[in-house]
C-alpha positions, -999 to 999 in steps of 0.1 A, spaced: 1 4 -2 15 34 -8 20 57 20 8 83 1 -25 72 -2 -31 67 38 -25 107 39 -45 112 12 -74 95 28 -71 93 63 -63 138 63 -92 142 45 -119 115 57 -109 116 97 -81 134 106 -73 141 144 -77 177 149 -69 207 168 -96 238 169 -84 273 164 -101 289 192 -105 266 221 -136 275 231 -169 263 205 -205 260 217 -222 225 219 -237 207 190 -269 187 200 -287 159 182 -310 187 163 -285 212 156 -257 212 139 -222 213 146 -206 251 143 -192 264 121 -149 260 127 -113 262 119 -88 231 131 -49 229 126 -38 193 120 -3 177 122 8 144 107 35 127 122 62 102 114 59 69 135 89 83 155 68 113 162 82 140 147 64 159 121 57 146 84 38 175 78 8 198 87 -32 203 71 -59 228 80 -97 225 79 -128 250 75 -163 242 78 -186 271 73 -225 272 67 -229 297 40 -273 292 44 -289 301 74 -296 281 104 -332 270 90 -317 261 55 -276 252 57 -255 250 33 -223 241 45 -191 245 25 -159 225 40 -119 230 27 -91 207 35 -50 214 24 -21 191 32 16 196 27 34 165 37 77 174 42 91 145 20 122 147 8 124 151 -29 90 144 -30 59 173 -29 28 166 -17 3 194 -17 -35 185 -15 -61 207 -16 -99 199 -17 -132 219 -16 -170 207 -8 -203 215 -9 -234 202 9 -265 209 21 -280 212 57 -281 171 59 -243 169 42 -257 152 9 -232 165 -12 -231 189 -43 -195 188 -52 -160 187 -44 -131 199 -62 -99 181 -56 -65 196 -62 -33 175 -59 3 178 -61 22 144 -59 54 150 -72 56 152 -105 20 140 -104 -11 167 -107 -48 165 -103 -72 192 -108 -105 183 -109 -144 184 -100 -171 163 -92 -209 181 -94 -234 153 -81 -275 152 -93 -298 146 -70 -329 134 -97 -308 118 -114 -283 100 -87 -254 107 -102 -215 124 -105 -205 142 -128 -165 139 -129 -148 169 -149 -108 174 -150 -99 211 -153 -88 209 -189 -122 195 -196 -114 166 -213 -121 131 -201 -153 140 -185 -167 106 -162 -197 97 -149 -211 73 -122 -240 66 -106 -241 74 -65 -266 70 -38 -289 94 -23 -279 123 -5 -241 108 -10 -216 122 13 -178 134 -1 -149 120 20 -149 159 33 -189 161 44 -189 123 58 -168 136 85 -198 160 98 -221 132 90 -206 105 112 -194 137 146 -235 144 139 -242 106 142 -219 102 173 -236 129 192 -273 114 183 -260 82 196 -258 63 163 -227 43 148 -233 56 112 -242 27 87 -216 11 60 -219 32 36 -206 43 -3 -189 79 2 -179 101 -31 -138 112 -35 -134 109 -71 -145 75 -69 -173 54 -50 -155 44 -16 -172 16 9 -164 27 45 -171 9 78 -168 19 113 -164 -2 138 -171 8 174 -137 -5 203 -144 6 233 -137 39 251 -98 47 256 -79 78 274 -56 93 254 -28 122 255 -26 139 230 -2 177 230 -6 187 261 -37 174 275 -57 140 282 -90 127 268 -121 106 273 -122 90 238 -142 66 216 -122 44 197 -137 30 163 -119 10 137 -125 25 101 -122 -2 75 -123 20 35 -125 0 1 -117 16 -27 -120 3 -64 -87 -12 -62 -71 0 -26 -81 -2 10 -71 13 41 -72 5 82 -72 33 104 -82 36 147 -101 67 147 -103 83 184 -132 108 186 -135 129 220 -164 128 244 -169 164 244 -200 185 227 -190 180 194 -167 149 191 -143 162 178 -116 139 165 -87 138 187 -58 111 169 -62 93 135 -36 63 136 -26 40 108 -5 10 114 18 3 83 49 -22 78 72 4 86 52 18 119 23 35 131 15 71 115 -8 97 133 -26 124 130 -24 141 165 -44 172 179 -20 202 191 -21 227 212 
């Protein structure tokens, strides 16, 4: 399994985060998680920093009719290999995806494309920035992209539910399944957190990813840590303070 594939999936899907502002209002089962700005640290198995990432979530609609906009960008400091990713997603108040844009730079390989979902035909159209090679794939009703799935998962956990196995959109279709693994107290940065640990299996068109995600037992179920076991050791995304 290519390390860079792991970095892309766990960084975008369910990465550990830290709030830029430590005070957040509580979310409830009947209210969305508030706007937030989040900062990430991606670490080698040794604990040394591999890179950083930044996440933003903003409701550009109203409280009654939310329109969610998510942004994520990441950069890894790898000798002789540039890794820089930027994503933008737009979704409804139920986190149903409307659009997902990807701008990826992995060494000499560059990807720049947009996927637009048509809820009437249950299709997603994938359009490269060049306008060539446009393709279409079928998607489930109210499909979530990788970014909106993060918010959807946290909302479900707040409601006392575990998201069922489902298909998410991230260029192609990916099957995602969460499995509860119990409670665990962990230390991240300069704080100790009570967390709920979940195993996450992601099956893509030609690759699969397994990871452990630790959600804080706080008012918004902040992801505190993501741990990826690989042959060379366990990489992680850690909450910083």
